KOLVOLO-307492 format. One record per residue (C-alpha): x, y, z; residue in three letters; residue number from 1. Coordinates in steps of 0.05 Angstrom, whole numbers. Layout:
<torbas>
torba x = X&y = Y&z = Z&residu = ALA&num = NUM
...
</torbas>
This chain:
<torbas>
torba x = -387&y = -223&z = 103&residu = MET&num = 1
torba x = -412&y = -264&z = 160&residu = SER&num = 2
torba x = -418&y = -340&z = 154&residu = ALA&num = 3
torba x = -449&y = -392&z = 199&residu = THR&num = 4
torba x = -392&y = -427&z = 234&residu = THR&num = 5
torba x = -389&y = -496&z = 265&residu = THR&num = 6
torba x = -340&y = -524&z = 315&residu = ARG&num = 7
torba x = -282&y = -558&z = 281&residu = PRO&num = 8
torba x = -266&y = -631&z = 289&residu = ALA&num = 9
torba x = -203&y = -644&z = 330&residu = PRO&num = 10
torba x = -141&y = -625&z = 290&residu = GLY&num = 11
torba x = -181&y = -593&z = 234&residu = ARG&num = 12
torba x = -192&y = -521&z = 212&residu = LEU&num = 13
torba x = -259&y = -488&z = 228&residu = ARG&num = 14
torba x = -310&y = -504&z = 173&residu = PRO&num = 15
torba x = -359&y = -454&z = 144&residu = ARG&num = 16
torba x = -324&y = -394&z = 176&residu = ALA&num = 17
torba x = -311&y = -354&z = 112&residu = VAL&num = 18
torba x = -365&y = -330&z = 64&residu = GLY&num = 19
torba x = -358&y = -304&z = -7&residu = LEU&num = 20
torba x = -349&y = -230&z = 14&residu = ALA&num = 21
torba x = -296&y = -246&z = 66&residu = ALA&num = 22
torba x = -260&y = -292&z = 19&residu = SER&num = 23
torba x = -259&y = -238&z = -36&residu = THR&num = 24
torba x = -231&y = -187&z = 13&residu = VAL&num = 25
torba x = -177&y = -235&z = 34&residu = LEU&num = 26
torba x = -156&y = -243&z = -39&residu = SER&num = 27
torba x = -158&y = -168&z = -52&residu = LEU&num = 28
torba x = -121&y = -148&z = 11&residu = ALA&num = 29
torba x = -68&y = -201&z = 1&residu = SER&num = 30
torba x = -45&y = -166&z = -63&residu = THR&num = 31
torba x = -34&y = -101&z = -24&residu = ALA&num = 32
torba x = -60&y = -57&z = -81&residu = PRO&num = 33
torba x = -37&y = 10&z = -53&residu = ALA&num = 34
torba x = 32&y = -14&z = -34&residu = TYR&num = 35
torba x = 40&y = -55&z = -98&residu = SER&num = 36
torba x = 24&y = 5&z = -141&residu = LEU&num = 37
torba x = 71&y = 49&z = -101&residu = ALA&num = 38
torba x = 132&y = 5&z = -115&residu = VAL&num = 39
torba x = 117&y = -21&z = -185&residu = THR&num = 40
torba x = 84&y = 33&z = -228&residu = VAL&num = 41
torba x = 152&y = 67&z = -239&residu = GLY&num = 42
torba x = 182&y = 0&z = -260&residu = LEU&num = 43
torba x = 124&y = -15&z = -307&residu = LEU&num = 44
torba x = 126&y = 53&z = -341&residu = VAL&num = 45
torba x = 201&y = 48&z = -347&residu = GLY&num = 46
torba x = 191&y = -18&z = -385&residu = LEU&num = 47
torba x = 131&y = -4&z = -429&residu = VAL&num = 48
torba x = 118&y = 72&z = -424&residu = GLY&num = 49
torba x = 47&y = 97&z = -430&residu = ASP&num = 50
torba x = 24&y = 27&z = -449&residu = ARG&num = 51
torba x = 28&y = 7&z = -375&residu = ALA&num = 52
torba x = -49&y = 7&z = -364&residu = PRO&num = 53
torba x = -57&y = -39&z = -425&residu = LEU&num = 54
torba x = -2&y = -85&z = -400&residu = VAL&num = 55
torba x = -36&y = -89&z = -333&residu = LEU&num = 56
torba x = -101&y = -110&z = -366&residu = VAL&num = 57
torba x = -66&y = -159&z = -412&residu = ALA&num = 58
torba x = -25&y = -188&z = -355&residu = ALA&num = 59
torba x = -89&y = -204&z = -317&residu = ALA&num = 60
torba x = -108&y = -253&z = -372&residu = LEU&num = 61
torba x = -55&y = -307&z = -359&residu = PRO&num = 62
torba x = -65&y = -298&z = -284&residu = VAL&num = 63
torba x = -140&y = -308&z = -294&residu = ALA&num = 64
torba x = -123&y = -373&z = -330&residu = LEU&num = 65
torba x = -85&y = -395&z = -268&residu = VAL&num = 66
torba x = -148&y = -381&z = -228&residu = VAL&num = 67
torba x = -187&y = -427&z = -274&residu = LEU&num = 68
torba x = -135&y = -482&z = -264&residu = CYS&num = 69
torba x = -140&y = -474&z = -189&residu = PHE&num = 70
torba x = -216&y = -475&z = -195&residu = ARG&num = 71
torba x = -215&y = -541&z = -231&residu = GLU&num = 72
torba x = -169&y = -574&z = -180&residu = LEU&num = 73
torba x = -205&y = -544&z = -121&residu = ASN&num = 74
torba x = -272&y = -571&z = -145&residu = ARG&num = 75
torba x = -243&y = -640&z = -142&residu = ALA&num = 76
torba x = -202&y = -631&z = -77&residu = GLU&num = 77
torba x = -212&y = -571&z = -32&residu = PRO&num = 78
torba x = -148&y = -577&z = 8&residu = ASP&num = 79
torba x = -115&y = -519&z = 43&residu = CYS&num = 80
torba x = -48&y = -544&z = 16&residu = GLY&num = 81
torba x = -72&y = -523&z = -54&residu = THR&num = 82
torba x = -15&y = -530&z = -103&residu = CYS&num = 83
torba x = 24&y = -577&z = -57&residu = TYR&num = 84
torba x = -34&y = -625&z = -49&residu = ALA&num = 85
torba x = -55&y = -623&z = -122&residu = TRP&num = 86
torba x = 14&y = -630&z = -153&residu = THR&num = 87
torba x = 33&y = -685&z = -105&residu = THR&num = 88
torba x = -27&y = -727&z = -126&residu = ARG&num = 89
torba x = -16&y = -711&z = -200&residu = ALA&num = 90
torba x = 59&y = -710&z = -209&residu = LEU&num = 91
torba x = 87&y = -747&z = -149&residu = GLY&num = 92
torba x = 113&y = -729&z = -80&residu = PRO&num = 93
torba x = 179&y = -699&z = -102&residu = VAL&num = 94
torba x = 149&y = -649&z = -150&residu = THR&num = 95
torba x = 92&y = -637&z = -101&residu = GLY&num = 96
torba x = 139&y = -623&z = -43&residu = TRP&num = 97
torba x = 182&y = -575&z = -84&residu = LEU&num = 98
torba x = 120&y = -539&z = -110&residu = THR&num = 99
torba x = 93&y = -531&z = -40&residu = GLY&num = 100
torba x = 160&y = -509&z = -13&residu = TRP&num = 101
torba x = 168&y = -457&z = -68&residu = VAL&num = 102
torba x = 98&y = -429&z = -53&residu = ALA&num = 103
torba x = 115&y = -424&z = 21&residu = VAL&num = 104
torba x = 183&y = -393&z = 6&residu = ALA&num = 105
torba x = 151&y = -341&z = -40&residu = ALA&num = 106
torba x = 106&y = -321&z = 18&residu = CYS&num = 107
torba x = 166&y = -317&z = 65&residu = VAL&num = 108
torba x = 204&y = -272&z = 17&residu = LEU&num = 109
torba x = 145&y = -225&z = 6&residu = VAL&num = 110
torba x = 135&y = -223&z = 81&residu = LEU&num = 111
torba x = 205&y = -196&z = 87&residu = ALA&num = 112
torba x = 188&y = -144&z = 35&residu = ASN&num = 113
torba x = 124&y = -125&z = 72&residu = LEU&num = 114
torba x = 158&y = -121&z = 140&residu = ALA&num = 115
torba x = 208&y = -71&z = 110&residu = GLN&num = 116
torba x = 153&y = -31&z = 77&residu = ALA&num = 117
torba x = 109&y = -30&z = 140&residu = SER&num = 118
torba x = 166&y = -5&z = 183&residu = ALA&num = 119
torba x = 187&y = 50&z = 135&residu = VAL&num = 120
torba x = 116&y = 74&z = 125&residu = TYR&num = 121
torba x = 100&y = 72&z = 199&residu = ALA&num = 122
torba x = 159&y = 118&z = 214&residu = PHE&num = 123
torba x = 141&y = 163&z = 155&residu = THR&num = 124
torba x = 69&y = 172&z = 179&residu = VAL&num = 125
torba x = 93&y = 198&z = 247&residu = VAL&num = 126
torba x = 147&y = 241&z = 216&residu = GLY&num = 127
torba x = 206&y = 200&z = 243&residu = ALA&num = 128
torba x = 248&y = 206&z = 180&residu = ASP&num = 129
torba x = 314&y = 190&z = 216&residu = ASP&num = 130
torba x = 285&y = 124&z = 242&residu = LEU&num = 131
torba x = 256&y = 109&z = 174&residu = ALA&num = 132
torba x = 327&y = 110&z = 146&residu = ALA&num = 133
torba x = 357&y = 68&z = 202&residu = SER&num = 134
torba x = 367&y = -6&z = 188&residu = ARG&num = 135
torba x = 365&y = -22&z = 262&residu = VAL&num = 136
torba x = 300&y = 15&z = 273&residu = ALA&num = 137
torba x = 270&y = -17&z = 211&residu = GLN&num = 138
torba x = 289&y = -86&z = 237&residu = GLY&num = 139
torba x = 259&y = -75&z = 306&residu = LEU&num = 140
torba x = 194&y = -45&z = 283&residu = LEU&num = 141
torba x = 186&y = -93&z = 224&residu = GLY&num = 142
torba x = 194&y = -152&z = 270&residu = THR&num = 143
torba x = 143&y = -123&z = 319&residu = ALA&num = 144
torba x = 92&y = -111&z = 264&residu = LEU&num = 145
torba x = 99&y = -182&z = 237&residu = VAL&num = 146
torba x = 88&y = -208&z = 307&residu = ALA&num = 147
torba x = 26&y = -164&z = 315&residu = LEU&num = 148
torba x = -9&y = -187&z = 252&residu = VAL&num = 149
torba x = 11&y = -259&z = 266&residu = THR&num = 150
torba x = -21&y = -254&z = 335&residu = TRP&num = 151
torba x = -85&y = -230&z = 302&residu = LEU&num = 152
torba x = -82&y = -287&z = 252&residu = ALA&num = 153
torba x = -75&y = -341&z = 304&residu = VAL&num = 154
torba x = -136&y = -315&z = 341&residu = ARG&num = 155
torba x = -178&y = -346&z = 285&residu = GLY&num = 156
torba x = -198&y = -337&z = 213&residu = ILE&num = 157
torba x = -260&y = -296&z = 231&residu = THR&num = 158
torba x = -218&y = -244&z = 268&residu = VAL&num = 159
torba x = -169&y = -242&z = 210&residu = ALA&num = 160
torba x = -224&y = -232&z = 159&residu = ALA&num = 161
torba x = -256&y = -175&z = 198&residu = ARG&num = 162
torba x = -188&y = -141&z = 205&residu = THR&num = 163
torba x = -178&y = -146&z = 130&residu = GLN&num = 164
torba x = -244&y = -113&z = 114&residu = VAL&num = 165
torba x = -223&y = -51&z = 153&residu = VAL&num = 166
torba x = -153&y = -47&z = 126&residu = LEU&num = 167
torba x = -173&y = -59&z = 53&residu = PHE&num = 168
torba x = -228&y = -7&z = 58&residu = ALA&num = 169
torba x = -176&y = 45&z = 78&residu = VAL&num = 170
torba x = -130&y = 31&z = 18&residu = GLU&num = 171
torba x = -187&y = 24&z = -32&residu = ALA&num = 172
torba x = -214&y = 93&z = -14&residu = VAL&num = 173
torba x = -144&y = 121&z = -17&residu = ALA&num = 174
torba x = -132&y = 94&z = -88&residu = LEU&num = 175
torba x = -199&y = 121&z = -113&residu = VAL&num = 176
torba x = -181&y = 188&z = -82&residu = TRP&num = 177
torba x = -112&y = 188&z = -117&residu = VAL&num = 178
torba x = -142&y = 171&z = -185&residu = ALA&num = 179
torba x = -198&y = 223&z = -179&residu = ALA&num = 180
torba x = -149&y = 276&z = -156&residu = ARG&num = 181
torba x = -100&y = 261&z = -213&residu = ALA&num = 182
torba x = -156&y = 266&z = -265&residu = LEU&num = 183
torba x = -183&y = 331&z = -235&residu = ALA&num = 184
torba x = -115&y = 365&z = -227&residu = THR&num = 185
torba x = -77&y = 401&z = -283&residu = ALA&num = 186
torba x = -21&y = 357&z = -311&residu = PRO&num = 187
torba x = 49&y = 370&z = -286&residu = LEU&num = 188
torba x = 97&y = 406&z = -334&residu = PRO&num = 189
torba x = 144&y = 365&z = -375&residu = GLU&num = 190
torba x = 204&y = 341&z = -334&residu = PRO&num = 191
torba x = 274&y = 365&z = -348&residu = THR&num = 192
torba x = 318&y = 330&z = -399&residu = ALA&num = 193
torba x = 355&y = 295&z = -342&residu = SER&num = 194
torba x = 295&y = 254&z = -324&residu = ALA&num = 195
torba x = 293&y = 182&z = -350&residu = ALA&num = 196
torba x = 253&y = 176&z = -414&residu = ALA&num = 197
torba x = 199&y = 124&z = -421&residu = ALA&num = 198
torba x = 211&y = 76&z = -480&residu = PRO&num = 199
torba x = 183&y = 95&z = -547&residu = ALA&num = 200
torba x = 173&y = 23&z = -567&residu = GLY&num = 201
torba x = 163&y = -42&z = -529&residu = VAL&num = 202
torba x = 204&y = -104&z = -544&residu = GLY&num = 203
torba x = 192&y = -176&z = -525&residu = ALA&num = 204
torba x = 241&y = -172&z = -467&residu = GLY&num = 205
torba x = 207&y = -111&z = -438&residu = ALA&num = 206
torba x = 139&y = -145&z = -443&residu = VAL&num = 207
torba x = 164&y = -207&z = -408&residu = ALA&num = 208
torba x = 195&y = -165&z = -353&residu = ALA&num = 209
torba x = 131&y = -125&z = -346&residu = ALA&num = 210
torba x = 91&y = -190&z = -341&residu = LEU&num = 211
torba x = 136&y = -212&z = -284&residu = LEU&num = 212
torba x = 123&y = -146&z = -248&residu = VAL&num = 213
torba x = 48&y = -157&z = -260&residu = ALA&num = 214
torba x = 53&y = -227&z = -229&residu = VAL&num = 215
torba x = 76&y = -193&z = -166&residu = PHE&num = 216
torba x = 20&y = -141&z = -171&residu = LEU&num = 217
torba x = -35&y = -193&z = -178&residu = TYR&num = 218
torba x = -6&y = -247&z = -134&residu = TRP&num = 219
torba x = -47&y = -259&z = -72&residu = GLY&num = 220
torba x = -113&y = -276&z = -105&residu = TRP&num = 221
torba x = -100&y = -349&z = -85&residu = ASP&num = 222
torba x = -110&y = -332&z = -12&residu = SER&num = 223
torba x = -183&y = -350&z = -22&residu = SER&num = 224
torba x = -163&y = -420&z = -41&residu = PHE&num = 225
torba x = -118&y = -426&z = 20&residu = SER&num = 226
torba x = -179&y = -419&z = 65&residu = VAL&num = 227
torba x = -221&y = -468&z = 24&residu = ASN&num = 228
torba x = -230&y = -516&z = 82&residu = GLU&num = 229
torba x = -257&y = -458&z = 123&residu = GLU&num = 230
torba x = -304&y = -432&z = 68&residu = SER&num = 231
torba x = -379&y = -437&z = 68&residu = VAL&num = 232
torba x = -377&y = -475&z = 2&residu = GLU&num = 233
torba x = -306&y = -504&z = -3&residu = PRO&num = 234
torba x = -312&y = -527&z = -76&residu = THR&num = 235
torba x = -341&y = -462&z = -105&residu = THR&num = 236
torba x = -329&y = -402&z = -59&residu = THR&num = 237
torba x = -253&y = -396&z = -69&residu = PRO&num = 238
torba x = -257&y = -391&z = -145&residu = ALA&num = 239
torba x = -315&y = -342&z = -144&residu = ARG&num = 240
torba x = -277&y = -299&z = -94&residu = ALA&num = 241
torba x = -213&y = -301&z = -134&residu = ALA&num = 242
torba x = -247&y = -282&z = -199&residu = LEU&num = 243
torba x = -284&y = -224&z = -165&residu = LEU&num = 244
torba x = -218&y = -201&z = -135&residu = ALA&num = 245
torba x = -183&y = -204&z = -202&residu = MET&num = 246
torba x = -237&y = -161&z = -234&residu = ALA&num = 247
torba x = -232&y = -110&z = -179&residu = GLY&num = 248
torba x = -156&y = -109&z = -183&residu = LEU&num = 249
torba x = -156&y = -97&z = -258&residu = VAL&num = 250
torba x = -200&y = -36&z = -248&residu = VAL&num = 251
torba x = -159&y = -9&z = -189&residu = LEU&num = 252
torba x = -91&y = -21&z = -222&residu = TYR&num = 253
torba x = -105&y = 0&z = -293&residu = ALA&num = 254
torba x = -150&y = 59&z = -273&residu = GLY&num = 255
torba x = -102&y = 88&z = -222&residu = THR&num = 256
torba x = -42&y = 79&z = -268&residu = THR&num = 257
torba x = -78&y = 112&z = -326&residu = ALA&num = 258
torba x = -98&y = 171&z = -282&residu = ALA&num = 259
torba x = -26&y = 179&z = -256&residu = LEU&num = 260
torba x = 1&y = 177&z = -328&residu = LEU&num = 261
torba x = -48&y = 231&z = -349&residu = ALA&num = 262
torba x = -25&y = 275&z = -291&residu = TRP&num = 263
torba x = 50&y = 262&z = -285&residu = ALA&num = 264
torba x = 68&y = 237&z = -354&residu = GLY&num = 265
torba x = 107&y = 174&z = -373&residu = PRO&num = 266
torba x = 176&y = 205&z = -369&residu = ASP&num = 267
torba x = 167&y = 229&z = -298&residu = ARG&num = 268
torba x = 139&y = 162&z = -275&residu = LEU&num = 269
torba x = 195&y = 124&z = -311&residu = ALA&num = 270
torba x = 246&y = 167&z = -275&residu = ALA&num = 271
torba x = 218&y = 143&z = -208&residu = ILE&num = 272
torba x = 237&y = 71&z = -226&residu = GLY&num = 273
torba x = 243&y = 27&z = -164&residu = GLU&num = 274
torba x = 230&y = 85&z = -116&residu = ASP&num = 275
torba x = 164&y = 94&z = -80&residu = ASP&num = 276
torba x = 116&y = 130&z = -128&residu = LEU&num = 277
torba x = 72&y = 159&z = -73&residu = PHE&num = 278
torba x = 130&y = 182&z = -31&residu = ALA&num = 279
torba x = 158&y = 220&z = -91&residu = VAL&num = 280
torba x = 93&y = 250&z = -118&residu = LEU&num = 281
torba x = 43&y = 244&z = -61&residu = GLY&num = 282
torba x = 53&y = 314&z = -33&residu = ASP&num = 283
torba x = 51&y = 345&z = -103&residu = ALA&num = 284
torba x = -15&y = 312&z = -117&residu = LEU&num = 285
torba x = -50&y = 315&z = -50&residu = LEU&num = 286
torba x = -11&y = 366&z = -9&residu = GLY&num = 287
torba x = 31&y = 351&z = 52&residu = SER&num = 288
torba x = -28&y = 329&z = 95&residu = THR&num = 289
torba x = -57&y = 287&z = 40&residu = GLY&num = 290
torba x = 11&y = 256&z = 27&residu = GLY&num = 291
torba x = 14&y = 235&z = 100&residu = THR&num = 292
torba x = -56&y = 206&z = 96&residu = VAL&num = 293
torba x = -35&y = 168&z = 33&residu = LEU&num = 294
torba x = 26&y = 141&z = 69&residu = ALA&num = 295
torba x = -21&y = 116&z = 124&residu = GLY&num = 296
torba x = -63&y = 81&z = 71&residu = ALA&num = 297
torba x = -1&y = 47&z = 42&residu = VAL&num = 298
torba x = 18&y = 26&z = 113&residu = LEU&num = 299
torba x = -52&y = -5&z = 121&residu = ALA&num = 300
torba x = -42&y = -39&z = 54&residu = SER&num = 301
torba x = 25&y = -69&z = 74&residu = ALA&num = 302
torba x = -1&y = -92&z = 142&residu = LEU&num = 303
torba x = -63&y = -124&z = 110&residu = ALA&num = 304
torba x = -20&y = -161&z = 60&residu = SER&num = 305
torba x = 27&y = -184&z = 115&residu = THR&num = 306
torba x = -29&y = -218&z = 151&residu = GLN&num = 307
torba x = -60&y = -248&z = 88&residu = THR&num = 308
torba x = 8&y = -274&z = 67&residu = THR&num = 309
torba x = 19&y = -308&z = 134&residu = VAL&num = 310
torba x = -49&y = -344&z = 127&residu = LEU&num = 311
torba x = -36&y = -382&z = 62&residu = PRO&num = 312
torba x = 36&y = -397&z = 79&residu = ALA&num = 313
torba x = 15&y = -427&z = 145&residu = ALA&num = 314
torba x = -40&y = -468&z = 114&residu = ARG&num = 315
torba x = 5&y = -495&z = 60&residu = ALA&num = 316
torba x = 56&y = -516&z = 112&residu = ALA&num = 317
torba x = 0&y = -545&z = 155&residu = LEU&num = 318
torba x = -22&y = -589&z = 96&residu = ALA&num = 319
torba x = 50&y = -612&z = 86&residu = MET&num = 320
torba x = 58&y = -628&z = 160&residu = ALA&num = 321
torba x = -7&y = -669&z = 160&residu = ARG&num = 322
torba x = 25&y = -716&z = 109&residu = ARG&num = 323
torba x = 93&y = -719&z = 143&residu = GLY&num = 324
torba x = 126&y = -676&z = 91&residu = ALA&num = 325
torba x = 144&y = -627&z = 147&residu = LEU&num = 326
torba x = 150&y = -642&z = 221&residu = PRO&num = 327
torba x = 83&y = -669&z = 244&residu = THR&num = 328
torba x = 84&y = -623&z = 305&residu = GLY&num = 329
torba x = 68&y = -566&z = 258&residu = LEU&num = 330
torba x = 1&y = -599&z = 242&residu = ALA&num = 331
torba x = -27&y = -582&z = 310&residu = GLU&num = 332
torba x = -92&y = -542&z = 308&residu = VAL&num = 333
torba x = -123&y = -508&z = 369&residu = THR&num = 334
torba x = -192&y = -527&z = 393&residu = PRO&num = 335
torba x = -218&y = -464&z = 360&residu = ALA&num = 336
torba x = -191&y = -488&z = 292&residu = GLY&num = 337
torba x = -130&y = -443&z = 287&residu = SER&num = 338
torba x = -63&y = -471&z = 262&residu = PRO&num = 339
torba x = -26&y = -429&z = 313&residu = ALA&num = 340
torba x = 39&y = -468&z = 318&residu = ARG&num = 341
torba x = 54&y = -469&z = 244&residu = VAL&num = 342
torba x = 31&y = -397&z = 236&residu = THR&num = 343
torba x = 82&y = -374&z = 287&residu = TRP&num = 344
torba x = 135&y = -418&z = 254&residu = ALA&num = 345
torba x = 123&y = -385&z = 186&residu = VAL&num = 346
torba x = 125&y = -316&z = 218&residu = ALA&num = 347
torba x = 190&y = -333&z = 253&residu = GLY&num = 348
torba x = 222&y = -358&z = 189&residu = LEU&num = 349
torba x = 199&y = -295&z = 152&residu = ALA&num = 350
torba x = 228&y = -251&z = 207&residu = THR&num = 351
torba x = 295&y = -286&z = 203&residu = ALA&num = 352
torba x = 297&y = -278&z = 127&residu = VAL&num = 353
torba x = 277&y = -205&z = 134&residu = TYR&num = 354
torba x = 333&y = -190&z = 184&residu = LEU&num = 355
torba x = 383&y = -227&z = 140&residu = ALA&num = 356
torba x = 363&y = -187&z = 78&residu = LEU&num = 357
torba x = 365&y = -123&z = 119&residu = LEU&num = 358
torba x = 436&y = -138&z = 139&residu = ALA&num = 359
torba x = 462&y = -160&z = 71&residu = THR&num = 360
torba x = 421&y = -127&z = 16&residu = SER&num = 361
torba x = 424&y = -54&z = -4&residu = GLU&num = 362
torba x = 356&y = -60&z = -39&residu = ALA&num = 363
torba x = 313&y = -105&z = 5&residu = VAL&num = 364
torba x = 248&y = -86&z = -30&residu = LEU&num = 365
torba x = 271&y = -93&z = -102&residu = ALA&num = 366
torba x = 310&y = -158&z = -89&residu = ASP&num = 367
torba x = 253&y = -192&z = -53&residu = SER&num = 368
torba x = 202&y = -170&z = -106&residu = VAL&num = 369
torba x = 244&y = -198&z = -163&residu = ALA&num = 370
torba x = 257&y = -264&z = -128&residu = ALA&num = 371
torba x = 184&y = -272&z = -108&residu = THR&num = 372
torba x = 160&y = -260&z = -179&residu = GLY&num = 373
torba x = 205&y = -316&z = -206&residu = VAL&num = 374
torba x = 182&y = -365&z = -152&residu = LEU&num = 375
torba x = 108&y = -349&z = -164&residu = VAL&num = 376
torba x = 115&y = -358&z = -239&residu = ALA&num = 377
torba x = 148&y = -425&z = -226&residu = GLY&num = 378
torba x = 94&y = -455&z = -182&residu = TYR&num = 379
torba x = 39&y = -426&z = -226&residu = TYR&num = 380
torba x = 70&y = -463&z = -286&residu = ALA&num = 381
torba x = 77&y = -529&z = -249&residu = VAL&num = 382
torba x = 7&y = -527&z = -218&residu = THR&num = 383
torba x = -24&y = -512&z = -286&residu = ALA&num = 384
torba x = 15&y = -569&z = -318&residu = ALA&num = 385
torba x = -10&y = -616&z = -264&residu = ALA&num = 386
torba x = -84&y = -608&z = -283&residu = VAL&num = 387
torba x = -87&y = -658&z = -341&residu = PRO&num = 388
torba x = -46&y = -708&z = -301&residu = ALA&num = 389
torba x = -90&y = -699&z = -240&residu = TYR&num = 390
torba x = -153&y = -718&z = -278&residu = PHE&num = 391
torba x = -124&y = -769&z = -324&residu = GLY&num = 392
torba x = -177&y = -799&z = -369&residu = ARG&num = 393
torba x = -230&y = -757&z = -336&residu = ALA&num = 394
torba x = -197&y = -696&z = -369&residu = ALA&num = 395
torba x = -233&y = -716&z = -433&residu = ARG&num = 396
torba x = -299&y = -698&z = -399&residu = GLU&num = 397
torba x = -278&y = -625&z = -396&residu = ARG&num = 398
torba x = -222&y = -617&z = -447&residu = PRO&num = 399
torba x = -222&y = -541&z = -449&residu = LEU&num = 400
torba x = -218&y = -533&z = -373&residu = ALA&num = 401
torba x = -173&y = -593&z = -359&residu = ARG&num = 402
torba x = -126&y = -595&z = -419&residu = VAL&num = 403
torba x = -127&y = -534&z = -464&residu = VAL&num = 404
torba x = -128&y = -478&z = -412&residu = VAL&num = 405
torba x = -77&y = -512&z = -365&residu = PRO&num = 406
torba x = -27&y = -527&z = -421&residu = LEU&num = 407
torba x = -33&y = -456&z = -448&residu = LEU&num = 408
torba x = -23&y = -428&z = -378&residu = THR&num = 409
torba x = 36&y = -473&z = -363&residu = ALA&num = 410
torba x = 70&y = -454&z = -428&residu = THR&num = 411
torba x = 59&y = -380&z = -417&residu = THR&num = 412
torba x = 88&y = -379&z = -347&residu = PHE&num = 413
torba x = 145&y = -426&z = -366&residu = ALA&num = 414
torba x = 165&y = -376&z = -421&residu = ALA&num = 415
torba x = 161&y = -318&z = -372&residu = VAL&num = 416
torba x = 202&y = -358&z = -322&residu = LEU&num = 417
torba x = 258&y = -372&z = -372&residu = VAL&num = 418
torba x = 262&y = -299&z = -395&residu = VAL&num = 419
torba x = 259&y = -272&z = -324&residu = SER&num = 420
torba x = 314&y = -319&z = -299&residu = LEU&num = 421
torba x = 358&y = -296&z = -356&residu = ARG&num = 422
torba x = 345&y = -223&z = -340&residu = ASP&num = 423
torba x = 354&y = -235&z = -265&residu = LEU&num = 424
torba x = 423&y = -265&z = -277&residu = ALA&num = 425
torba x = 443&y = -201&z = -312&residu = ALA&num = 426
torba x = 411&y = -150&z = -266&residu = THR&num = 427
torba x = 404&y = -176&z = -195&residu = SER&num = 428
torba x = 452&y = -229&z = -168&residu = THR&num = 429
torba x = 421&y = -222&z = -99&residu = THR&num = 430
torba x = 352&y = -240&z = -125&residu = SER&num = 431
torba x = 379&y = -298&z = -166&residu = LEU&num = 432
torba x = 417&y = -323&z = -105&residu = ALA&num = 433
torba x = 353&y = -321&z = -65&residu = ALA&num = 434
torba x = 317&y = -363&z = -117&residu = VAL&num = 435
torba x = 374&y = -413&z = -120&residu = LEU&num = 436
torba x = 377&y = -417&z = -44&residu = ALA&num = 437
torba x = 303&y = -433&z = -41&residu = VAL&num = 438
torba x = 311&y = -490&z = -91&residu = LEU&num = 439
torba x = 374&y = -515&z = -56&residu = ALA&num = 440
torba x = 340&y = -517&z = 12&residu = VAL&num = 441
torba x = 281&y = -554&z = -18&residu = GLY&num = 442
torba x = 324&y = -605&z = -53&residu = ALA&num = 443
torba x = 367&y = -614&z = 9&residu = GLY&num = 444
torba x = 307&y = -626&z = 54&residu = TYR&num = 445
torba x = 281&y = -678&z = 5&residu = LEU&num = 446
torba x = 348&y = -714&z = 7&residu = THR&num = 447
torba x = 355&y = -713&z = 83&residu = LEU&num = 448
torba x = 283&y = -726&z = 104&residu = VAL&num = 449
torba x = 252&y = -788&z = 72&residu = PRO&num = 450
torba x = 182&y = -772&z = 96&residu = THR&num = 451
torba x = 181&y = -710&z = 52&residu = ALA&num = 452
torba x = 176&y = -758&z = -7&residu = ARG&num = 453
torba x = 113&y = -791&z = 20&residu = ARG&num = 454
torba x = 55&y = -794&z = -28&residu = THR&num = 455
torba x = -5&y = -754&z = -4&residu = ALA&num = 456
torba x = -65&y = -795&z = 16&residu = PRO&num = 457
</torbas>
């Protein structure tokens, strides 16, 4: 994991601080595998039944195509602003700013989600069930945990990477344990007729909805690209790390889901729905002590993802501030190469959103997941569509990588986006309001701040 580091130039991130292993762990940990499975397997099975493992494998394919689009752009311009920097150069400053803002906003929304999850799991691990159900206690502890991981992040990318190795190891071992235990344990009896039944067939709408859930499951792989300026090989390490992370995630997700289906059955998992899978079935599978240990692993997963979500959001905002698209004071970097000021700013914004959702939403986790999935699908589609424009005539030198794959990717995620927005309007007005609020704030900032429309150098 170690990499030879050099002292950064004034105002720049520390170069050669992140090797391939550390970059891969950052991508893996950012997806929060244990926590993501806990809150989405029930939803997936409710949508597609026992085909959930196959959908997870299939859903990885369009996400892998996005990785290839990012790889092509990163080879040409390894910038920590990633989709903001690339789409600005390709499609103009207005599209670029909105794309960058949507990416940052997606991180902020998922940070609210993770703050809530971290607080609830922390109370659960210590047996403080009353506090786990208290909105005030959740708000206080969630805020404190975001502050803790942010403090670790501003100490430097090397400290952050080492923290991630420890936290990810805990959740990876836990998931392997869950899968092995589920396969070795006798299946549970059929649930009562009152339990929700998994669908017998899968329609186009259910597949689109499942794909959106999978976007949330796999999202986070791009953390390796966010630290490209700090990587040993900025043009190649991020893509290699992201592809390795995707391969590992497919195995973890599909394997664990298949094992749980074999043990609990699709109807029982479908009945869980948006509830926490491991909280409902953890004790039955692992015993009370094992269930507590599993809750600790999910807590580690949520904390790891909190930190690795702060990192890319801060670096995207840093790149925007460098170009005057955000206040230039946010572009300050410490002598050690840490963007401390903008990192704290992102954490503060995420905390404010978290507390607002906590006060107004009855389903903080579900609403933030749905809104995040829509925003991510949106900036994936725009970034993929930017690839041919970015390279212009040079796209003919690599037509498959610079034209065919990007256009296929953009079309796929545009279709998912349209279907998901339609479904969101019918099922979750809070999530739709959050998406519209993000777009409104972005458009308003563009109107009021002329420098946000500056073309990136």
